[in-house]
C-alpha positions in Angstrom: 22.8 27.4 -28.8 19.5 26.9 -26.9 19.7 25.1 -23.5 16.8 22.7 -22.8 16.1 20.1 -20.0 14.2 16.9 -20.2 11.2 16.9 -17.9 9.9 13.3 -17.2 6.6 12.3 -15.4 6.5 8.7 -14.6 3.0 7.3 -13.8 1.7 4.0 -13.0 0.1 3.8 -16.5 2.0 6.1 -18.7 5.3 8.0 -18.9 5.4 11.4 -20.4 8.6 13.2 -21.2 9.4 16.5 -22.9 12.1 18.9 -23.7 11.6 22.3 -22.1 13.3 25.7 -22.1 13.8 27.9 -19.1 10.6 29.9 -19.8 8.4 26.7 -19.7 8.0 26.3 -23.4 7.5 22.6 -24.3 9.4 22.0 -27.6 8.7 18.4 -28.1 6.7 15.8 -26.0 6.1 12.0 -26.1 4.3 9.4 -24.2 4.6 5.6 -23.9 2.9 3.0 -21.5 4.9 2.4 -18.4 3.4 -0.9 -17.9 4.8 -2.2 -21.2 8.3 -3.0 -19.7 8.4 -5.8 -17.1 12.2 -5.3 -16.8 13.4 -2.1 -15.2 16.5 -1.7 -17.2 14.6 -2.2 -20.4 12.3 0.7 -19.3 15.3 2.9 -18.6 16.8 2.2 -21.9 13.6 2.9 -23.8 13.1 6.1 -21.8 16.7 7.3 -22.5 16.4 6.4 -26.3 13.1 8.4 -26.3 14.7 11.5 -24.9 17.5 11.3 -27.5 14.9 10.8 -30.2 13.0 13.9 -29.1 16.3 15.8 -29.3 17.1 14.6 -32.7 13.7 15.7 -34.1 14.2 19.3 -33.0 15.3 21.7 -35.8 16.9 24.3 -33.5 20.5 24.1 -32.2 20.3 22.9 -28.7 21.8 21.0 -25.9 20.3 19.0 -23.0 21.6 20.7 -19.9 19.7 18.6 -17.3 17.0 16.0 -16.6 14.2 16.3 -14.0 12.1 13.3 -13.0 8.8 13.1 -11.2 8.0 9.6 -10.0 5.8 7.8 -7.4 7.7 7.5 -4.2 10.5 9.4 -5.7 13.0 10.5 -3.1 14.7 13.9 -3.8 17.5 13.2 -1.5 18.6 9.8 -2.9 17.4 9.9 -6.5 15.7 6.6 -5.9 12.1 5.3 -6.2 11.4 3.2 -3.1 8.7 0.5 -3.3 6.2 2.5 -5.3 2.7 0.9 -5.0 1.6 1.9 -8.5 4.7 0.7 -10.4 5.3 -2.9 -11.4 9.0 -2.9 -10.4 9.4 -3.3 -6.6 12.1 -2.5 -4.1 14.5 0.5 -4.3 15.0 1.6 -7.9 18.0 3.8 -8.7 16.2 6.0 -11.2 18.6 9.0 -11.3 21.7 6.9 -11.3 20.4 4.6 -14.1 19.3 7.7 -16.3 22.7 9.5 -15.5 24.5 6.5 -16.9 22.9 7.1 -20.3 23.6 10.9 -20.3 27.2 11.2 -19.0 28.0 14.7 -17.6 24.4 15.8 -17.4 22.8 16.4 -13.9 19.8 14.3 -13.1 17.3 15.2 -10.2 14.3 13.3 -9.1 11.3 14.0 -6.8 7.9 12.6 -6.0 5.5 13.0 -9.0 3.0 14.9 -7.0 5.8 17.3 -5.9 6.8 17.7 -9.5 3.1 18.7 -10.3 3.2 21.2 -7.3 6.4 22.8 -8.7 4.7 23.0 -12.1 1.7 24.7 -10.5 4.0 27.1 -8.5 6.0 28.3 -11.5 3.6 28.0 -14.5 0.0 27.6 -13.1 -2.5 29.0 -10.7 -0.1 29.0 -7.7 2.4 31.6 -9.1 1.6 34.1 -6.4 1.3 31.6 -3.7 3.7 30.5 -0.9 1.5 27.9 0.8 -0.6 25.4 -1.1 -1.2 21.8 -1.8 -1.5 19.8 -5.0 -3.7 16.6 -4.9 -3.1 14.4 -7.9 -6.1 12.0 -8.6 -4.9 9.3 -11.1 -3.8 5.8 -10.7 -3.1 6.6 -7.1 -3.6 9.7 -4.9 -0.5 11.7 -4.7 0.1 15.1 -2.9 2.7 17.8 -3.0 3.0 20.4 -0.2 4.6 23.8 -0.7 5.3 25.6 2.6 6.8 29.1 2.5 7.6 28.8 -1.1 9.5 25.4 -0.7 8.5 21.9 -1.4 8.1 20.0 1.8 10.3 16.8 1.7 10.7 15.9 5.5 13.5 14.2 7.1 13.8 11.2 4.7 12.4 12.8 1.5 9.0 11.1 1.7 6.9 13.8 3.5 3.4 14.4 2.2 2.1 10.9 1.4 -1.5 12.0 1.9 -2.9 9.1 -0.2 -1.6 6.6 2.4 -3.2 8.1 5.5 -5.8 5.8 6.7 -9.4 6.5 5.8 -10.9 3.2 7.1 -8.5 0.9 8.8 -8.7 -2.8 7.8 -11.0 -2.3 4.9 -9.8 -2.0 1.3 -6.5 -3.5 0.3 -4.0 -0.9 -1.0 -1.0 -1.6 -3.2 1.3 -0.4 -0.5 0.4 -3.4 1.6 -1.8 -1.6 4.2 -5.6 -1.6 4.3 -7.8 1.2 4.2 -5.5 3.9 2.6 -7.3 7.1 1.3 -6.3 6.3 -2.2 -8.2 3.2 -2.3 -11.3 5.3 -2.0 -10.1 8.5 -3.7 -8.3 7.9 -7.1 -9.3 6.6 -10.5 -9.4 3.0 -9.2 -10.9 4.2 -6.0 -13.8 5.7 -7.9 -14.3 2.5 -9.7 -14.3 0.5 -6.4 -16.9 3.0 -5.1 -19.0 2.4 -8.2 -19.0 -1.4 -7.7 -19.8 -1.0 -4.0 -22.8 1.1 -4.9 -23.8 -1.4 -7.7 -23.8 -4.1 -5.2 -25.9 -2.2 -2.6 -28.2 0.0 -4.6 -31.2 -1.1 -6.9 -31.1 1.9 -9.2 -30.8 1.2 -12.9 -27.5 2.1 -14.3 -25.6 1.9 -17.7 -22.5 1.0 -15.7 -23.9 -2.4 -14.7 -23.0 -3.7 -18.1 -19.4 -2.5 -18.0 -16.7 -5.0 -16.7 -14.4 -3.5 -14.0 -11.4 -3.8 -16.3 -13.2 -1.6 -18.9 -14.5 1.0 -16.6 -12.8 4.4 -16.3 -13.1 7.7 -14.5 -14.1 9.3 -17.9 -16.9 6.7 -18.4 -18.2 7.3 -15.0 -18.2 11.1 -15.5 -20.0 10.7 -18.8 -22.6 8.6 -17.1 -23.1 11.1 -14.4 -23.5 14.0 -16.9 -26.3 11.9 -18.5 -28.1 11.6 -15.2 -27.1 8.1 -14.2 -28.0 7.9 -10.5 -25.2 5.4 -9.5 -22.5 7.4 -11.2 -23.8 10.7 -9.5 -23.7 8.7 -6.2 -20.2 7.6 -6.8 -19.0 11.2 -7.2 -20.9 12.3 -4.1 -19.3 9.4 -2.1 -15.8 10.2 -3.5 -16.2 13.9 -3.0 -17.4 13.3 0.6 -14.6 11.2 1.6 -12.0 13.5 0.0 -13.6 16.6 1.4 -13.7 15.2 4.9 -10.0 14.3 4.8 -9.0 17.6 3.2 -10.6 19.4 6.2 -8.1 17.4 8.5 -5.3 18.4 6.1 -6.1 22.0 6.5 -5.8 21.7 10.2 -2.2 20.7 9.8 -1.1 22.9 6.9 -3.5 25.8 6.5 -2.8 26.2 2.8 -4.0 29.2 0.8 -5.4 26.8 -1.8 -5.7 23.2 -2.6 -5.4 22.2 -6.3 -6.9 19.0 -7.7 -5.1 17.6 -10.7 -5.3 14.4 -12.7 -7.8 12.2 -14.4 -10.5 12.3 -11.9 -10.1 16.1 -11.5 -11.0 16.4 -15.2 -14.6 15.6 -14.3 -14.7 19.3 -13.0 -17.7 20.2 -10.8 -18.7 16.5 -10.5 -15.8 16.0 -8.1 -15.2 19.7 -7.2 -18.6 20.5 -5.8 -19.1 17.7 -3.3 -15.5 17.8 -2.2 -15.7 21.6 -1.5 -19.1 21.1 0.2 -17.9 18.3 2.6 -14.6 20.0 3.2 -16.4 23.3 4.3 -18.8 21.4 6.4 -16.0 19.7 8.4 -13.5 22.7 8.7 -12.9 24.3 12.0 -14.7 27.6 12.0 -11.4 29.4 12.1 -10.8 28.4 8.4 -14.2 28.3 6.9 -14.4 30.1 3.6 -10.6 30.8 3.6 -9.1 27.9 1.8 -9.6 27.8 -2.0 -10.3 24.4 -3.7 -9.4 24.7 -7.3 -8.9 22.6 -10.4 -5.3 22.8 -11.7 -5.1 25.4 -14.5 -2.3 23.4 -16.2 -2.8 21.0 -19.0 -2.7 17.6 -17.6 -0.1 16.3 -20.0 2.2 19.1 -19.3 1.9 20.0 -15.6 4.0 17.2 -14.1 6.7 17.4 -16.9 6.9 21.1 -16.4 7.4 20.6 -12.7 10.2 18.0 -13.4 11.6 20.4 -15.9 11.5 23.3 -13.4 13.2 20.9 -10.9 16.1 20.5 -13.3 16.3 24.1 -14.0 16.5 24.9 -10.2 19.3 22.3 -9.8 21.2 24.0 -12.6 20.9 27.5 -11.1 21.9 26.2 -7.6 25.0 24.6 -9.0 
């Protein structure tokens, strides 16, 4: 009988979950909107039912041997999600415990969603030969996973590596975490949108984006406009890349990674975000590290990277047991 694990990526917008074997083959995958459920227990029930439905659809004999979860503010030590800015449920959420109640006898392990993406990159992606690297996830928020000497960095309390909540400009934009001026308010999908509207208010250039309401604007639409030569859209990517590149130059001073991988919706814009980010990072690096740190777009499929990382976390837990 084939052993599989369930890998779950919980995002502020969508939840992706899949059944994965030890080689990283995804046997079945499904997505549903995280925001659909206002009651946390209803969300947990829907997710558990979804995993069982995936299992029932497979035509190979198998068992679910473990469950790995990547979630915003996920704490590897406690199995809880603690006051995640990009989830609608607040406070301490006992994710691992709640899921475990639906799958008696099956081990459940949880970590930060960006840490899960980093594990996926390390095992199945472009970081397979690397011991020191960083994954920056650019989606609903800005997440980060740090791998040091081949191990994910969790810190004393399980929350190490919150790069999205370092301060870029204090007392400026309101962040969902309650502080003002966090990096993710400038560099993320919503951050890119806010950059656009700031530029629309201060610049006179014609732009097709002027006719799109904030609620209907997306990173994809901004990227499409930039490719078509829209000046405001191109300025927004330059602005976003400058901010990210400057902050990454500071990150390098602390961690000196071999590579930094960009992952998520904003990263799908490719060179539009990569080129200005690399240029501004290099311009601000200490000469000791200029030209030595690779800045790369993740080689993993966006829909699979985090679930593969979460699945790898589950396999690691099973091996360690």
